[in-house]
VONU-960696 format. One line per field, with one value per residue (C-alpha): x, y, z; residue in one letter. Coordinates in nm, 2 decimals. Layout:
N
c1 X/...
c2 Y/...
c3 Z/...
type A/...
//
This chain:
339
c1 8.27/8.02/7.74/7.46/7.51/7.16/6.88/6.76/6.42/6.36/6.13/6.28/6.05/6.11/5.93/6.15/6.45/6.21/6.14/5.74/5.73/5.76/5.52/5.27/5.31/5.37/5.06/4.83/5.00/4.99/4.59/4.54/4.43/4.12/4.26/4.34/4.10/4.30/4.03/4.30/4.28/4.49/4.77/4.81/5.14/5.28/5.15/5.31/5.63/5.61/5.59/5.86/6.11/5.99/6.10/6.46/6.50/6.40/6.67/6.93/6.85/6.89/7.21/7.35/7.22/7.42/7.71/7.70/7.73/8.01/7.93/8.17/7.93/7.56/7.31/7.05/6.71/6.55/6.35/6.46/6.19/6.32/6.69/6.85/6.57/6.24/6.01/6.30/6.41/6.29/6.40/6.23/6.56/6.94/7.23/7.50/7.84/8.05/8.36/8.18/7.88/7.75/7.45/7.26/7.23/6.89/6.71/6.81/6.56/6.53/6.23/5.92/5.78/5.50/5.27/5.26/5.50/5.88/6.12/6.48/6.77/7.01/7.38/7.63/7.82/7.97/7.66/7.46/7.63/7.88/8.05/7.99/8.22/8.02/8.17/8.21/8.33/8.05/7.81/7.91/7.94/7.58/7.43/7.62/7.46/7.11/7.15/7.22/6.94/6.72/6.67/6.74/6.84/6.99/7.34/7.50/7.85/7.75/7.54/7.27/7.26/7.58/7.48/7.15/7.30/7.17/6.81/6.69/6.60/6.94/7.11/6.90/6.90/7.29/7.30/7.09/7.29/7.63/7.63/8.01/7.96/8.24/8.06/8.06/7.70/7.57/7.28/7.00/6.70/6.36/6.08/5.81/5.66/5.50/5.32/5.36/5.55/5.72/5.47/5.55/5.59/5.92/6.05/6.00/6.21/6.41/6.57/6.58/6.79/7.00/7.07/7.17/7.39/7.56/7.60/7.81/8.07/8.39/8.46/8.53/8.25/7.98/7.69/7.39/7.10/6.86/6.51/6.47/6.07/5.76/5.52/5.15/5.17/5.00/5.11/4.89/4.56/4.25/4.15/4.46/4.40/4.62/4.54/4.73/4.56/4.82/5.10/4.98/4.97/5.36/5.49/5.29/5.48/5.85/5.77/5.63/5.94/5.69/5.79/5.59/5.25/5.37/5.45/5.11/4.93/5.05/4.94/4.61/4.57/4.25/4.34/3.98/4.04/3.84/3.99/3.75/3.89/4.22/4.26/4.23/4.46/4.72/4.70/4.72/5.00/5.19/5.21/5.28/4.92/4.97/4.79/4.98/5.02/4.99/5.24/5.35/5.47/5.30/5.47/5.79/5.72/5.85/6.19/6.07/5.91/6.27/6.48/6.28/6.26/6.65/6.55/6.24/6.16/6.34/6.11/6.21/6.22/5.96/6.12/5.83/5.56/5.43/5.13/5.21/4.87/5.00/5.16/4.95/5.19/5.25/5.69/5.79/6.14/6.30/6.59/6.65/6.90/6.92/6.95
c2 -9.13/-9.06/-9.26/-9.38/-9.73/-9.75/-9.51/-9.58/-9.41/-9.43/-9.30/-9.10/-9.04/-9.04/-9.34/-9.56/-9.44/-9.52/-9.82/-10.03/-9.95/-9.59/-9.59/-9.75/-9.47/-9.17/-9.28/-9.27/-8.92/-8.75/-8.79/-8.79/-8.45/-8.48/-8.21/-8.46/-8.74/-9.00/-9.19/-9.54/-9.83/-9.91/-10.18/-10.44/-10.43/-10.74/-10.61/-10.31/-10.51/-10.71/-10.39/-10.18/-10.52/-10.51/-10.15/-10.22/-10.51/-10.28/-10.04/-10.33/-10.43/-10.08/-10.05/-10.39/-10.29/-9.94/-10.11/-10.34/-10.09/-9.89/-9.57/-9.28/-9.03/-9.01/-8.75/-8.71/-8.54/-8.43/-8.12/-7.84/-7.78/-7.48/-7.63/-7.37/-7.21/-7.03/-6.77/-6.51/-6.74/-7.02/-7.18/-7.42/-7.64/-7.57/-7.78/-7.78/-7.75/-7.73/-7.96/-8.05/-8.02/-8.11/-8.22/-8.39/-8.78/-8.85/-8.56/-8.23/-8.34/-8.63/-8.82/-8.80/-8.44/-8.33/-8.05/-7.70/-7.89/-7.81/-8.16/-8.25/-8.11/-8.39/-8.30/-8.26/-8.54/-8.76/-8.99/-8.75/-8.52/-8.59/-8.41/-8.54/-8.49/-8.32/-8.34/-7.99/-8.13/-8.33/-8.03/-7.75/-7.99/-8.10/-7.70/-7.57/-7.89/-7.82/-7.46/-7.56/-7.79/-7.52/-7.52/-7.25/-7.42/-7.20/-7.34/-7.30/-7.31/-7.27/-7.34/-7.05/-7.23/-7.41/-7.43/-7.62/-7.85/-7.97/-8.07/-8.41/-8.52/-8.55/-8.65/-8.93/-9.08/-9.06/-9.26/-9.51/-9.59/-9.51/-9.55/-9.50/-9.14/-9.31/-9.21/-8.80/-8.69/-8.38/-8.23/-8.15/-8.00/-7.99/-7.79/-8.04/-7.91/-7.51/-7.41/-7.33/-7.64/-7.75/-7.98/-8.34/-8.32/-8.07/-8.27/-8.56/-8.34/-8.22/-8.62/-8.66/-8.37/-8.47/-8.81/-8.62/-8.37/-8.66/-8.93/-8.58/-8.54/-8.65/-8.76/-9.11/-9.17/-9.40/-9.21/-9.32/-9.13/-9.12/-8.99/-8.95/-8.89/-8.98/-9.14/-9.02/-8.81/-8.48/-8.32/-8.20/-8.26/-8.24/-8.56/-8.75/-9.02/-9.28/-9.27/-9.63/-9.55/-9.27/-9.50/-9.75/-9.58/-9.43/-9.77/-9.97/-9.64/-9.78/-10.17/-10.05/-9.79/-9.54/-9.20/-8.99/-9.19/-9.08/-8.71/-8.75/-8.87/-8.61/-8.36/-8.48/-8.51/-8.31/-8.08/-7.95/-7.60/-7.28/-7.03/-6.80/-7.01/-6.87/-7.18/-7.39/-7.19/-7.16/-7.56/-7.65/-7.41/-7.52/-7.10/-6.94/-6.81/-6.97/-7.30/-7.52/-7.88/-8.08/-8.00/-8.11/-8.42/-8.60/-8.36/-8.55/-8.76/-8.53/-8.66/-9.02/-8.86/-8.72/-8.97/-9.21/-9.05/-9.11/-9.47/-9.43/-9.69/-9.94/-10.19/-10.11/-10.33/-10.21/-10.37/-10.33/-10.09/-10.04/-9.85/-9.73/-9.61/-9.41/-9.18/-9.19/-9.24/-9.48/-9.59/-9.71/-9.86/-9.92/-9.95/-10.02/-10.29/-10.17/-9.81
c3 0.22/0.52/0.54/0.75/0.92/1.13/1.27/1.62/1.77/2.17/2.40/2.67/2.95/3.31/3.37/3.22/3.42/3.78/3.88/3.88/4.24/4.14/3.83/4.09/4.36/4.15/3.90/4.22/4.36/4.00/4.03/4.37/4.40/4.15/3.90/3.61/3.55/3.32/3.05/3.15/3.27/3.57/3.57/3.84/4.02/3.81/3.50/3.59/3.67/3.32/3.14/3.29/3.24/2.89/2.87/3.02/2.77/2.49/2.59/2.61/2.25/2.11/2.31/2.17/1.79/1.81/1.94/1.68/1.44/1.57/1.45/1.49/1.56/1.68/1.55/1.79/1.71/2.02/2.18/2.38/2.69/2.79/2.92/2.69/2.45/2.59/2.43/2.42/2.11/1.97/1.67/1.50/1.43/1.61/1.51/1.81/1.66/1.97/2.06/2.40/2.58/2.89/3.10/3.33/3.26/3.34/3.50/3.72/3.96/4.17/4.13/3.84/3.76/3.96/3.81/4.06/4.31/4.35/4.39/4.51/4.32/4.22/4.31/3.98/4.06/3.83/3.94/3.76/3.54/3.24/2.94/2.57/2.28/2.02/1.68/1.49/1.15/1.06/1.24/1.01/0.73/0.84/0.83/0.54/0.35/0.51/0.44/0.10/0.05/0.13/0.56/0.72/1.01/1.32/1.53/1.84/1.91/2.31/2.51/2.63/2.99/3.07/3.42/3.31/3.08/2.72/2.72/2.88/2.49/2.42/2.74/2.83/2.44/2.52/2.83/2.70/2.41/2.44/2.87/2.89/2.67/2.42/2.11/1.97/1.98/1.78/1.91/1.65/1.82/1.70/1.81/1.92/2.22/2.17/1.87/1.58/1.55/1.23/1.04/0.98/0.60/0.69/0.94/0.65/0.46/0.69/0.75/0.36/0.36/0.61/0.46/0.10/0.28/0.53/0.17/0.03/0.24/0.18/0.54/0.65/0.89/1.01/1.15/1.35/1.34/1.67/1.70/2.07/2.27/2.21/2.22/2.29/2.62/2.67/2.99/3.24/3.03/3.24/3.15/3.03/2.76/2.57/2.24/2.15/1.74/1.69/1.85/1.64/1.28/1.38/1.42/1.11/0.93/1.09/0.99/0.62/0.61/0.51/0.72/0.48/0.60/0.96/0.86/0.67/1.00/1.25/0.99/0.97/1.34/1.39/1.75/1.86/2.00/2.05/1.97/2.19/2.46/2.64/2.86/2.55/2.34/2.62/2.65/2.31/2.19/2.51/2.64/2.31/2.22/1.84/1.78/1.51/1.51/1.79/2.09/2.43/2.47/2.17/1.96/2.00/1.72/1.49/1.59/1.49/1.15/1.08/1.20/0.99/0.69/0.69/0.62/0.43/0.20/0.42/0.69/1.06/1.36/1.65/1.94/2.15/2.26/2.57/2.74/3.11/3.17/3.52/3.31/3.08/2.78/2.48/2.51/2.21/2.09/1.69/1.50/1.13/1.04/0.67/0.58
type M/A/H/I/S/T/V/V/C/T/S/H/S/P/W/L/F/A/G/P/D/D/W/I/S/Q/G/A/E/R/Y/A/D/G/K/Q/K/P/K/V/P/T/D/S/P/E/V/T/A/E/K/H/A/R/C/M/R/A/F/E/V/L/R/K/H/V/A/A/K/R/P/D/V/L/I/I/F/G/D/D/Q/T/E/Q/F/D/F/K/N/L/P/A/F/N/V/F/L/G/A/Q/F/E/G/W/K/I/S/H/Y/L/G/M/P/K/H/G/K/Q/R/E/A/R/P/K/T/A/E/N/W/T/A/I/D/G/H/P/E/L/A/K/A/L/T/V/G/L/M/D/R/G/F/D/V/S/Y/S/L/E/M/N/D/P/E/E/G/M/G/H/A/I/M/R/A/A/T/V/L/T/P/A/Y/D/I/P/V/I/P/F/L/V/N/C/C/Y/G/P/A/P/R/G/K/R/C/Y/E/L/G/R/A/L/R/E/A/I/E/A/M/P/L/D/L/S/V/A/V/V/G/S/G/G/L/W/H/M/L/R/A/P/E/P/I/L/D/E/A/F/D/G/A/V/L/D/G/V/R/S/G/N/A/R/A/I/A/A/M/L/D/G/Y/A/Q/P/V/D/P/A/D/P/G/A/V/R/Y/A/S/N/G/S/G/M/V/L/G/I/G/H/G/S/G/E/V/R/N/W/I/T/A/A/A/V/A/D/G/K/P/G/T/V/V/D/Y/V/P/I/Y/A/S/P/I/G/V/A/F/A/Y/W/D/Q/V
//
C-alpha cells in the first residue's frame, strides 16, 4: 500500500538563492526611489551574513531529512504565478499528470525581482534549466481519489507554456530537496496569490483527503509531501511590514501538530480593504478585482496548511525561522519525522 513517509515545508524566496551581499544591495535598491517605505529594522552586514548562513544550514537539514526517508515520489504543493496559468484560466487546484516536466532551476531571470524594471534572462542551459520526471500513475490515482472525496480538482497532462516551464514554487523546492533531480515530482498547484483564493479550511480539508486517497491506493510507494512558499511577504506594498506574529502562529501550529489552527488563523486574518478604492481592491486581489482571503506572497501559507494537514495531530520540527528585513519576508523551514 502507498504510504506517506514525511512532510516537509520550506520557503522558496529568491532571497534564499542569493548571497548576503545581494541581500544588502538589493534591499537598498528596492527602496531607493522612495515609492516603498518599509516599516522594518535594518540588519547590519554581520547580522545579514549570519541570517544567510542559517538559511543555508536549514536547507541542508531538509535535504538530509528527505534523503534519509528515501521517498519514491514527492508531491509538492506550490502556487503558480503566471508561469502556466493566468486570468484566462486560473484553477484553485491543479494536479500535473504528465510523465515529465521542465523548468528553470531557480528563475528565468538573473538577480532579484525589481518592480517596474526589466531583468536579464538566464540562458536556457543545463546549469539553469532541467527536466524532472513526474509520476503519472500516482498523479492519476490521486486525482480520481480526490474527486471521489469531493474535491473537483483540475488536472493537466501537458504544460500550458512549456517554454516558460513549471512554476518556481515547484522548481525551487525540487532544487533544494533533491538537487540531483532523481526523485519523481508531482506538482500540485494551489492558487495562493489571486483573489478569490481557497480558504484555509478548504486547504486543510484537501490535505486530509489527500492522505486518505494515498493510503487507499494499492501502490507500493513511499510518498513525501512538500509545502512550498511563504511565510509573510506582501509584494509591492506601499509600506511593507513583516508580520512576525502571523508567522509565529503558523509555526506554533507546526510545532503543536495543529494544522487546523493554522487554517483558522488564516481565515480569521482581517484584511482591511475599502471596496470604494479601486487601487486598494486591485492590490488586495492581486489584479483580479475579487477580494477573498490573503493573497500575494503571504497567501502561500496555504501550501503549508495543506501539507501540514497531511500530518495533522503529529508535532513537526521547525528547523529555523529567519526574518529577512531587506525584503521584507519571514522564511521558515520545517519537517515532520512522524506522520
